[in-house]
C-alpha positions as CSV (number, residue, x, y, z in Angstrom):
1,X,114.0,121.5,66.0
2,X,115.9,124.5,64.6
3,X,118.6,125.8,66.9
4,X,117.2,129.3,66.9
5,X,113.7,128.1,67.8
6,X,115.1,126.1,70.8
7,X,116.9,129.2,72.0
8,X,113.7,131.1,71.8
9,X,111.9,128.5,73.9
10,X,114.8,128.4,76.4
11,X,114.1,132.0,77.2
12,X,110.3,131.5,77.6
13,X,110.3,131.1,81.4
14,X,112.8,133.9,81.8
15,X,110.8,136.2,79.6
16,X,107.6,135.2,81.5
17,X,109.1,136.3,84.8
18,X,110.6,139.5,83.2
19,X,107.2,140.4,81.6
20,X,105.5,140.0,85.0
21,X,107.8,142.7,86.4
22,X,109.6,140.4,88.8
23,X,112.9,142.3,88.6
24,X,111.3,145.8,89.0
25,X,108.0,144.7,90.7
26,X,109.7,142.7,93.5
27,X,107.7,142.2,96.7
28,X,104.3,143.1,95.4
29,X,104.3,140.3,92.9
30,X,105.9,137.7,95.2
31,X,103.2,138.3,97.8
32,X,100.7,137.1,95.3
33,X,102.9,134.5,93.6
34,X,105.5,133.2,96.1
35,X,106.2,130.1,94.0
36,X,107.9,132.3,91.4
37,X,110.8,133.2,93.6
38,X,112.7,130.2,92.4
39,X,112.5,131.3,88.8
40,X,114.5,134.5,88.4
41,X,116.4,135.1,85.2
42,X,119.7,134.7,87.1
43,X,118.7,131.2,88.3
44,X,117.6,130.2,84.8
45,X,120.9,131.4,83.4
46,X,122.8,129.2,85.9
47,X,121.2,126.0,84.4
48,X,121.3,126.9,80.7
49,X,123.9,124.2,79.9
50,X,122.1,121.5,82.0
51,X,119.2,119.2,81.2
52,X,116.7,117.4,83.4
53,X,116.3,113.7,82.4
54,X,112.5,113.2,82.3
55,X,110.4,110.1,82.0
56,X,106.7,110.1,81.1
57,X,104.3,107.7,82.9
58,X,101.0,107.7,81.0
59,X,101.2,108.5,77.3
60,X,97.5,109.2,76.4
61,X,96.4,112.6,75.1
62,X,97.6,114.6,78.0
63,X,100.9,112.7,78.2
64,X,101.5,113.4,74.5
65,X,100.7,117.0,75.1
66,X,103.4,117.1,77.7
67,X,105.8,115.4,75.3
68,X,105.3,118.3,72.8
69,X,106.0,120.8,75.5
70,X,109.1,119.0,76.8
71,X,110.5,118.9,73.3
72,X,110.5,122.7,73.3
73,X,112.2,123.1,76.7
74,X,115.9,123.5,76.3
75,X,116.8,122.3,79.8
76,X,114.8,119.0,79.5
77,X,115.5,115.7,77.8
78,X,113.0,112.9,77.4
79,X,114.6,109.6,78.3
80,X,111.8,107.2,78.9
81,X,108.1,106.5,78.2
82,X,105.7,104.2,80.0
83,X,102.2,103.0,79.4
84,X,100.3,99.7,79.8
85,X,98.1,100.5,76.8
86,X,100.1,99.6,73.7
87,X,98.4,102.0,71.2
88,X,99.2,105.1,73.4
89,X,102.8,104.0,74.0
90,X,103.3,103.5,70.2
91,X,102.0,106.9,69.4
92,X,104.1,108.6,72.1
93,X,107.2,106.7,71.0
94,X,106.7,107.9,67.4
95,X,106.9,111.5,68.8
96,X,110.3,110.8,70.3
97,X,111.8,107.5,69.2
98,X,115.0,108.1,71.2
99,X,113.2,107.4,74.5
100,X,113.3,104.0,76.1
101,X,109.9,102.4,76.6
102,X,108.3,100.6,79.5
103,X,105.0,98.9,80.3
104,X,105.6,98.7,84.1
105,X,106.2,102.0,85.8
106,X,108.0,100.3,88.7
107,X,110.6,99.0,86.3
108,X,111.0,102.5,85.0
109,X,111.6,103.9,88.5
110,X,114.5,101.5,89.0
111,X,116.5,103.4,86.3
112,X,119.3,105.6,87.5
113,X,119.2,107.6,84.3
114,X,116.0,109.4,85.3
115,X,115.9,112.7,87.3
116,X,112.1,113.3,87.3
117,X,108.9,111.7,86.2
118,X,105.8,113.3,84.7
119,X,102.6,111.4,85.6
120,X,99.6,111.7,83.3
121,X,97.5,108.7,84.2
122,X,93.9,108.1,85.5
123,X,93.3,109.7,88.9
124,X,93.2,106.5,90.8
125,X,96.9,105.9,89.9
126,X,98.1,109.3,91.0
127,X,98.7,108.5,94.7
128,X,100.5,105.1,94.3
129,X,102.7,106.5,91.4
130,X,103.5,109.7,93.2
131,X,104.4,107.9,96.4
132,X,106.4,105.2,94.6
133,X,108.3,107.8,92.6
134,X,109.2,109.9,95.6
135,X,110.3,106.7,97.4
136,X,112.5,105.8,94.4
137,X,114.3,109.2,94.7
138,X,112.7,110.8,91.7
139,X,111.4,114.4,91.4
140,X,107.7,114.3,90.5
141,X,105.3,116.3,88.3
142,X,101.7,114.9,88.4
143,X,98.6,115.9,86.5
144,X,95.8,117.4,88.5
145,X,94.1,116.5,90.7
146,X,96.3,115.3,93.6
147,X,94.5,112.0,94.3
148,X,91.2,110.1,94.3
149,X,90.6,110.1,98.0
150,X,91.2,112.4,100.9
151,X,93.3,109.8,102.7
152,X,95.5,109.6,99.6
153,X,95.9,113.3,99.5
154,X,97.0,113.4,103.1
155,X,99.4,110.6,102.5
156,X,101.0,112.5,99.6
157,X,101.2,115.7,101.6
158,X,102.8,113.9,104.5
159,X,105.3,112.1,102.3
160,X,106.3,115.4,100.7
161,X,107.1,116.8,104.2
162,X,109.8,114.1,104.7
163,X,111.4,114.2,101.2
164,X,114.0,116.4,99.7
165,X,112.5,115.8,96.2
166,X,110.5,118.3,94.2
167,X,106.8,117.7,93.8
168,X,104.6,119.6,91.4
169,X,100.9,119.2,90.4
170,X,99.7,120.7,87.1
171,X,97.7,123.6,88.5
172,X,98.7,125.5,85.5
173,X,96.7,128.7,86.3
174,X,99.4,129.4,88.9
175,X,101.8,130.0,85.9
176,X,99.3,131.6,83.5
177,X,100.3,135.2,83.0
178,X,96.8,136.6,82.9
179,X,95.9,134.9,86.1
180,X,99.1,135.9,87.8
181,X,98.6,139.6,86.9
182,X,94.9,139.4,87.6
183,X,95.3,138.0,91.1
184,X,98.0,140.7,91.8
185,X,95.4,143.3,90.7
186,X,92.8,141.8,93.1
187,X,95.2,141.7,96.0
188,X,96.1,145.4,95.3
189,X,92.4,146.3,95.8
190,X,91.6,147.1,92.2
191,X,88.0,145.6,92.5
192,X,87.6,146.4,96.2
193,X,86.8,143.9,98.9
194,X,86.1,140.4,97.5
195,X,82.5,139.7,98.2
196,X,81.9,136.5,96.2
197,X,83.0,134.2,93.4
198,X,81.1,132.7,90.5
199,X,82.8,130.0,88.5
200,X,81.3,127.7,85.9
201,X,82.5,125.4,83.1
202,X,80.1,124.3,80.4
203,X,80.7,121.9,77.6
204,X,78.6,119.8,75.3
205,X,80.5,116.6,75.0
206,X,79.8,113.1,76.5
207,X,83.5,112.6,77.7
208,X,83.2,109.1,76.2
209,X,86.0,107.6,74.0
210,X,85.7,104.8,71.4
211,X,86.6,101.4,72.9
212,X,88.0,98.7,70.6
213,X,86.9,96.0,73.0
214,X,84.3,95.9,75.9
215,X,87.1,94.6,78.1
216,X,88.8,98.0,77.8
217,X,85.8,100.1,78.7
218,X,86.9,101.1,82.2
219,X,90.5,101.5,81.2
220,X,89.8,103.9,78.3
221,X,86.7,105.6,79.8
222,X,88.0,105.8,83.3
223,X,86.6,109.3,83.8
224,X,83.1,107.9,83.8
225,X,83.5,105.6,86.9
226,X,83.9,106.4,90.6
227,X,86.6,103.8,91.1
228,X,89.0,105.7,88.9
229,X,87.6,109.2,88.7
230,X,86.0,112.0,90.8
231,X,84.2,113.4,87.8
232,X,83.7,117.0,87.0
233,X,85.0,118.2,90.3
234,X,88.6,116.9,89.9
235,X,88.7,117.2,86.1
236,X,87.4,120.8,85.9
237,X,86.5,122.4,89.2
238,X,89.9,121.8,90.7
239,X,91.4,124.6,88.6
240,X,88.7,127.0,89.4
241,X,88.5,126.3,93.2
242,X,92.3,126.8,93.4
243,X,91.9,130.2,91.7
244,X,89.2,131.3,94.2
245,X,91.4,130.3,97.2
246,X,94.3,132.1,95.6
247,X,92.2,135.3,95.1
248,X,90.7,135.2,98.6
249,X,93.9,134.0,100.4
250,X,91.8,131.4,102.3
251,X,90.0,128.1,102.0
252,X,86.2,127.5,102.4
253,X,85.2,125.7,105.6
254,X,82.1,124.1,104.2
255,X,80.2,123.0,101.1
256,X,76.8,121.9,100.0
257,X,75.5,121.0,96.6
258,X,73.6,118.8,94.2
259,X,75.0,116.4,91.5
260,X,73.0,114.5,88.9
261,X,73.2,112.6,85.6
262,X,70.9,114.8,83.6
263,X,71.6,113.9,80.0
264,X,74.3,111.4,79.4
265,X,72.5,108.3,80.7
266,X,74.9,105.8,79.1
267,X,76.0,103.7,82.0
268,X,78.4,106.3,83.5
269,X,78.5,106.7,87.3
270,X,79.9,110.3,87.7
271,X,77.6,113.3,87.5
272,X,77.2,115.2,84.3
273,X,75.8,118.2,86.1
274,X,77.0,119.8,89.4
275,X,75.9,122.8,91.4
276,X,77.7,123.7,94.6
277,X,78.1,126.5,97.2
278,X,81.4,126.8,99.1
279,X,81.3,129.0,102.2
280,X,84.3,130.9,103.6
281,X,84.5,131.9,107.3
282,X,84.1,135.6,106.3
283,X,80.8,134.7,104.7
284,X,82.1,135.1,101.1
285,X,80.8,132.2,98.9
286,X,81.8,130.4,95.7
287,X,78.9,129.5,93.5
288,X,80.1,126.7,91.2
289,X,78.3,125.0,88.3
290,X,79.4,122.6,85.6
291,X,77.3,121.0,82.9
292,X,78.5,118.9,80.0
293,X,75.4,118.9,77.8
294,X,75.2,122.6,77.0
295,X,78.1,124.9,76.2
296,X,76.3,128.3,75.9
297,X,78.0,129.9,79.0
298,X,81.4,128.5,78.3
299,X,84.0,128.8,81.2
300,X,84.4,131.8,83.5
301,X,86.3,132.4,86.7
302,X,84.7,135.5,88.2
303,X,86.0,137.2,91.4
304,X,83.4,139.7,92.6
305,X,84.5,142.8,94.4
306,X,82.4,145.7,95.8
307,X,84.1,148.0,93.2
308,X,84.3,145.7,90.3
309,X,84.5,142.2,88.8
310,X,87.6,140.3,87.6
311,X,86.9,137.6,85.0
312,X,90.3,135.8,85.0
313,X,89.4,133.2,82.3
314,X,88.7,136.0,79.8
315,X,91.5,138.2,81.0
316,X,89.3,141.2,81.7
317,X,87.8,143.2,84.5
318,X,84.9,145.6,84.9
319,X,84.2,148.5,87.3
320,X,80.8,148.8,89.0
321,X,80.9,152.6,88.3
322,X,82.9,153.1,85.2
323,X,83.4,156.7,84.1
324,X,86.0,155.9,81.4
325,X,83.4,155.5,78.6
326,X,83.2,157.8,75.6
327,X,81.0,160.8,75.5
328,X,78.5,159.1,73.2
329,X,78.4,156.1,75.6
330,X,77.6,158.4,78.6
331,X,75.0,160.3,76.6
332,X,73.2,157.0,75.6
333,X,73.3,155.9,79.2
334,X,71.8,159.2,80.4
335,X,69.1,158.9,77.7
336,X,68.4,155.3,78.9
337,X,68.2,156.3,82.5
338,X,65.7,159.1,81.6
339,X,63.6,156.7,79.7
340,X,63.5,154.2,82.6
341,X,62.8,156.9,85.2
342,X,59.8,158.1,83.2
343,X,58.2,154.6,83.5
344,X,55.9,154.6,86.5
345,X,55.7,150.8,86.9
346,X,56.6,149.6,90.4
347,X,57.1,153.1,91.8
348,X,59.8,155.7,91.4
349,X,62.7,153.5,92.7
350,X,62.1,150.9,90.0
351,X,65.0,150.1,87.6
352,X,65.4,147.2,85.2
353,X,67.8,144.6,86.8
354,X,69.0,143.1,83.5
355,X,72.7,142.9,83.2
356,X,74.2,146.1,81.8
357,X,76.9,146.2,79.1
358,X,80.0,146.9,81.3
359,X,83.1,148.1,79.5
360,X,85.9,145.5,79.6
361,X,89.3,146.5,80.7
362,X,92.2,144.2,79.9
363,X,94.5,142.5,82.4
364,X,97.1,142.3,79.6
365,X,97.6,144.1,76.4
366,X,96.4,142.2,73.3
367,X,93.4,141.4,71.2
368,X,89.9,140.9,72.5
369,X,87.0,139.3,70.6
370,X,84.1,141.4,71.8
371,X,81.5,139.3,69.9
372,X,82.7,136.1,71.5
373,X,83.6,137.7,74.8
374,X,86.9,135.9,74.9
375,X,90.4,137.2,75.4
376,X,92.8,136.3,72.5
377,X,95.8,136.7,74.7
378,X,97.6,133.4,75.2
379,X,94.8,131.6,73.4
380,X,97.0,128.6,72.7
381,X,98.9,128.6,76.0
382,X,97.4,128.2,79.5
383,X,100.5,128.0,81.7
384,X,101.0,124.2,81.2
385,X,104.2,124.8,79.3
386,X,105.6,127.2,81.8
387,X,104.8,125.1,84.9
388,X,106.4,122.1,83.2
389,X,109.5,124.2,82.3
390,X,109.7,125.3,86.0
391,X,109.5,121.7,87.1
392,X,112.4,120.7,84.8
393,X,114.4,123.6,86.2
394,X,113.6,122.3,89.7
395,X,114.8,118.8,88.8
396,X,118.2,120.4,88.2
397,X,118.4,122.7,91.1
398,X,116.4,120.7,93.6
399,X,114.6,123.8,94.8
400,X,111.0,123.2,95.8
401,X,108.3,125.6,94.5
402,X,106.7,127.3,97.5
403,X,103.0,126.6,98.0
404,X,102.5,124.5,94.9
405,X,101.8,121.2,96.7
406,X,99.7,123.1,99.3
407,X,97.5,124.8,96.6
408,X,96.9,121.4,94.9
409,X,96.1,119.8,98.2
410,X,93.6,122.4,99.2
411,X,91.8,122.5,95.8
412,X,91.6,118.7,95.5
413,X,90.3,118.3,99.1
414,X,87.5,120.8,98.2
415,X,86.6,118.8,95.1
416,X,86.4,115.6,97.1
417,X,84.4,117.3,99.8
418,X,82.0,118.7,97.2
419,X,81.4,115.2,95.8
420,X,80.7,113.9,99.4
421,X,78.2,116.8,99.9
422,X,76.4,115.9,96.7
423,X,76.4,112.2,97.4
424,X,75.1,112.6,101.0
425,X,72.9,115.6,100.2
426,X,74.0,117.6,103.2
427,X,76.4,120.3,104.2
428,X,80.0,119.1,104.7
429,X,82.5,120.8,106.9
430,X,86.3,120.6,106.2
431,X,87.4,117.7,108.5
432,X,89.9,118.4,111.2
433,X,92.0,115.4,110.4
434,X,92.8,116.7,106.9
435,X,93.7,120.3,107.9
436,X,97.3,121.3,107.2
437,X,99.2,124.3,108.5
438,X,98.9,126.1,105.2
439,X,95.1,126.3,105.2
440,X,93.6,129.5,106.5
441,X,89.9,129.5,106.8
């Protein structure tokens, strides 16, 4: 990598904080994003000549994605790679041949040349690897979600309370600029009182990967089986449920829902369609839906307020009563209203309830594709690079990121409770034995 390019990347986290107005915005920002208090430009400047020695455990597609990001982080150095699937390990090693390779993660953890590990493995391996890594004295960055079971989540949380090591989970929206700014706007009252949330994630893909041998089916297609995966909830919903908790500053107390295999009847066990309702104590609800055999609606994270709606995924917000439109827009609206009021159907109070064309306002300055309804801001970045850079800094300073583990714990627990509600076809309450002090209902 060219020297000038690395210098630019070194400044990315510093610039991120600066752009968010940390220095001039101060307390207002930190009340919405307390985990950023460890990442001031001054603290970044203190470590500019140091490097965190990082090992990758799990070198599949996500692990290789992290390798690309690590190679652009000036305060990180990849020293080891580990995988028990040879083709993945070979591909990863080709990306950075200087790294030492392992096929047994426990052997890797014995090395004194490693400061932190990045875990990007199937979900069923998260808990044992996180716990073993912390016990070995390593700082840990693990992919979402936290673990496969509620007991494992609680074991990780409890272990974190007794260690001086840093623990991160890749809830990257917590470091995505448009989400950070959008949540700050919500907390400032921009859209009024939060009265609901609607989140969905639609794809049209079977999630299945080619298998060179039938013996490798469950190793390669681990996402399709309950023994190694919690399906759509932990793979997709975990991000969106975390955002809802972040926006409302609380955690739902109960959930009910339905899950089915609607289309991909190919031997998989996990649902390809889920519909759930999460209920907060203040009666606000999250309506969540995910389907992987139709992508028409895409992905949205909508926080609904009595004055407006924030669509964080798209980086836009809308007002219920928006008077900022142009004169011609107002004229057309008036004409439309007169047309409708002249129609006698259903009495004088009747109005069509079809969705109106709300004017989008942008969380951040940048391009917006009106036809596609998608923000072009940060289209190639989603916060994954920034949260990884923050972890590498924490490996050097030893400073824990406030609320990062707690946010991951709460979101993962909600995903697992959602799966339980769908499996048992009943309303599930958040169990007392899994409550932690951080959780506010």
